[in-house]
N, C-alpha and C positions, 0 to 999 in steps of 0.2 A: 267457781266463788259464786257465792250467794250475795254477794254485795260489799262492798267497805260503808262502814259507819264512823262517821267522827262526831266524838260525844265531846261535849266544852263544857266544863266545872268550873263553879267560880273559883274554888280555890283544890291546894292540891289533899285537903283532907278529906273533903267530898269527894274527890277522885277515889281516893283511897278505899274511901269505905265501899264506896261502887263496885272498886276493883277485886276486892275483897269477896263481894255478893256474887259476882260474875264468875268468881273460881269454886264459888260455894254450889253455888247452880251447876254448872258444869259438869263439877265430881258427883253432885248426886244423878245427873242423868248419866254418867259414864256407868256409875256403881250400880244402876240401876236392875243389872241382871246378876244372877248367882254367880260366882267363881270370876268376875270381873277386876277392873284395876281402872284407876284415873293415872294418868301418864301426864306429868307437866313439867316444860322445860323451865326455866329458869335464866334471867341472866341478870349482870352488876346492877350497880349505880345507885339511883335513887330508890329503885325495885325494892332494895334490900332493907330498905329502914319502911318503905312502905308498906311491904307485906309481913314484915316483923311485927308491927304496928297491928294492924286491920285482922290478918288472919286470926290470930289468939283470941281477939276482942270479939270473934265471931261466938265464942263461947261451946257451941254443942259439935264444933267440928270434930269429925272422925277420920282421920290422915291414916289409918291403918293401913288401907288396900291402894293409898297413893303409890304412884314409883314416879322420882324425880330423877330428873335428867337436868345436863345444863348448857344452854345455848350458846356456851364457847366459857373458855377459862385460859387465867394465866398460867402459865409453867414457873410456876414460883411452891416454895412450901406452904402447905395448909395454916403453916402459922405466921405466913407474909402479910399484912394489912390489906395486900392487894389480890390473896385468894377469895375469887368470890363463893367458894365451895365454903373457907374459912369463917367469910363473915356471915354465911348464913347458920354453918354450927351453932356458933357462939350466939347469933341475935333472936333466930327465929325455931332452927331442928329442936331444940332445947325445951322451948315452950310448947310443940305440937307431937302428939303420938304417933309419929312417923320412925317405922323401923329401920335400923340403919342400915339393912341390907337392899332397903327398896331405895336408897339414896345412892344414884351411880354418878360416884367421883373420878377424875383424872388418878391415875400414877403418877404425880409431879417426880418422881426421881428416873422417870424414863428420857430419851433425850426427845424430841418433838416430834419427829417424825412416827418413831414407834409409839410415842403417846398418843397420837391420834389414833393410830392402827388398833392399838390397844382399846381406845375408848369406841372407836367404830364398833368392835367385837363385844364389849359390855351392854351397847346397844341392842347390837344385831341379839344375842343370848336373854336378853331383857325380852324381846320384842319378840321372840321367835322367828326370827327372818333373815335370810339372805340379801334381802331387799331394803328398801329404804322403810325405815322404824315410822309409826306412823302416830305423833304425839295426839292427846286428846286435846291440847294445848297448848301453846308456847307464849312464852312472856317475852316481851323485847322493849329496849330502848333503842335511844337514837345520839349518835355525838353531832355536835354542831358543825362536823364534815358531813353528815349524812349517811354513816357508815353505823352497821348494825350486827349485832353479833361479832365477830371478830374482822367481819370483811368491811375493807375501806374502800374508797372511791379509788377508780383504774387500777385495782387489784388483780391479777391472773385469775385469784380464786372464784371473781365472779363468774369467772366462765365455767368453773369444775362444774361438770354434768356427772360422772362419776362416783365417787366417793361421798359417802354420807356424813364425814368428819375428817376435815383436813389441817395440817398445821401452818404454821406461819410463823416466818423466822424473822420475819423485816416489817415487825407492825408500825405504823408511823405514831402509834402513840406507845409508850411503855407499860408495861415490860416488852420486848419486843418480840419474846416467843411465847406464842397461844396455841391452842387449839378452837376451833368452830365447827358449828353445821353447817352444812353448805347448804345455798340455796334449796336445791331440790329436797333437802331433809327439811327445811323451814317451810316451803311450799305443799310438804305432804301431811301438814299437820289441819287438823278439824279445824280449829280455832286458833289464831293468831291475834296476840292484843298488844300493841305498843301504846308504853307510857311515855309521854312528852311533855314537859314541866316548865316554865320557867320563861323571860322574855328574852334570852339566847337563843331560843330555838325558834322563833317567831321565823328570822328569813329562811332556813331550811325547812323548817315544818311547810312552810308556804311552796318553795320549789318542791318537793316528794309530793305532796298532795295537788298542788296543779299546775305544776309542770315549767319549765321555764328554759332558757338557755342552756348550752350546756351539756354534757352527756348524763342520763341518768344516775342519780345517786342509788345508793347500794339499798336504803331504807324502800326506797321505790319500787324496786325488786320485788319484793315481798307481794306474793301474792297466790294465793294459798289455792291449787286446782279444783278441789270439791268441799274446802272450809270457809267458815267465815273468819273476816277480818275487823278487828275494830282497832281505831286511834281513840284514847283517853287523854284529852288532854287539857290543860287550863286556860282559863282565860288571858294568863300572858302570852301562853304561849298561840294561842290561834288568834293572836291581833291583827295579823295582818292576812288572815284567809278571809276570800272573798266567796269561795262554795257553798254549796247548800252543807248545814252544820245541825247535830241535835243538841239543843240544852233541856236537859230532861229537870224537873223540878225537886224538892227535896226529897229522898226515899225511894224514889224509882228506880224500878229493876230495869235492867239491859236486856 
């Protein structure tokens, strides 16, 4: 891992603008060679509204060679408000030129185990590999319990070392049935970006970034072996941190 960067912004608006610029710059790097693509893994929560506002605002963004996957997904119909794909389809995908066949969504009609296996197959085919797919960038959130993707504290899936995508039928956060990337897949990415905002995240953010009593939380287990790791947070979320952080000036590039 090339080092963790914790970057604190005065507001969610400034964080969102910098996040969009970071996604755009990494896409430009990935697409610099002929025939290449930019693979991006999305998560739900506040990231949906942030990306749906900030990415289209870049104006000159060409997403025609992007490949979009999902770090986790709820096993619900796409029309359900809990569907991460459904939210992005309605709020973002219609605003950018991403081809439908370059968005890798789950098949919500399948039972959860088959759904996970099917999605792992889709990733394997898209990345032309039977090994772990290596995303250019994954965008992650973190719950107040320290979970990320659908990897929850003390859950057996934290020990999963073989599968790239796994089912979960007992999520402590509803809906209970989900499909999630496993830690080996997350940690294989070239760049992982956490976004965490709001004062309610301050205690868990401190525990994840600076340690503390009790077992290591799932978000703290994200440590890309050969990639970058960013934590983009706002001032309320960073309120309890005592370790060194970055506070870039307006318009600064990450």
